[in-house]
N, C-alpha and C positions, 0 to 999 in steps of 0.2 A: 499596603496595597490590598484592595479587596480581591476576593477570589475571581470575580468577573474580569476585573482589570488585569489580574495576573494571567488568566487564561487567554485574554485577548493579546496581551503583549507576547506571551510565549508562542501563540499561534502565528503572530506576525513575524517573529524572529525565526521560527523553525520551519515554516511552511516550505520555503524554497529547498532547503537541504533534504527534507523528508520526501518531497515530490521528485527531486533529482535522483535520489537513491532508489526509490520505488520504481520509477520509470526506467532506470538503467537495468534493474533486475528484470522487469517485464520485457524489455527489448532483448535481453539476453536469453529469454525463454522462446523467442520466435523461431530459432533453428529447431528446437525440439517440437514445436507445434507444427511446423511446415516440413518436417522430415519426410524423406522418401527413400525407398530402397530397403536393403536388409536391416532389420531391427527397427523399422519405422513405427510399427505398432506399439512397441514398448516405449519408444520416445514420445509418441502421441499420448499414451496412457499416463506418462509422468508430466509432460509439458503442458497439456491442456488444463488439467485441474490446478496446477501451480500458477499458470498464467492467469486464469480466471479468478483464482482465490486472491492473489496478490493485487490484481486490478480492483477487485471488489473491496478488499480490505483498505486499499489506499483511498478509494472514493468515500467509503463509509467512515473509516477511522479518522479522517481529517475533521469531520464534523462531530463525531461522537466523543472523542477523547477530551476536548475542552469542555463539553457539556457535562460529561461524567466527573471531570475534575471539580467543576463548580458545584455539582450536586453533592459530591462526597465531602467537600470541605465546608459546606454550610451546616 
């Protein structure tokens, strides 16, 4: 199987589990991002960058991982 075909097949097979895991983690961060009351500032300080980072990595990583695989195997 060529590297391009292998990357396409792996992406097709693994997209749903990767997205489900990522979005479950992102949704789990919502209570930290929307916290109020005592200790809310520290929860915001942790939740907001983690929420944004995982969301960004999910959107970018879905495209860059197969491309990098193909580039590194050629």
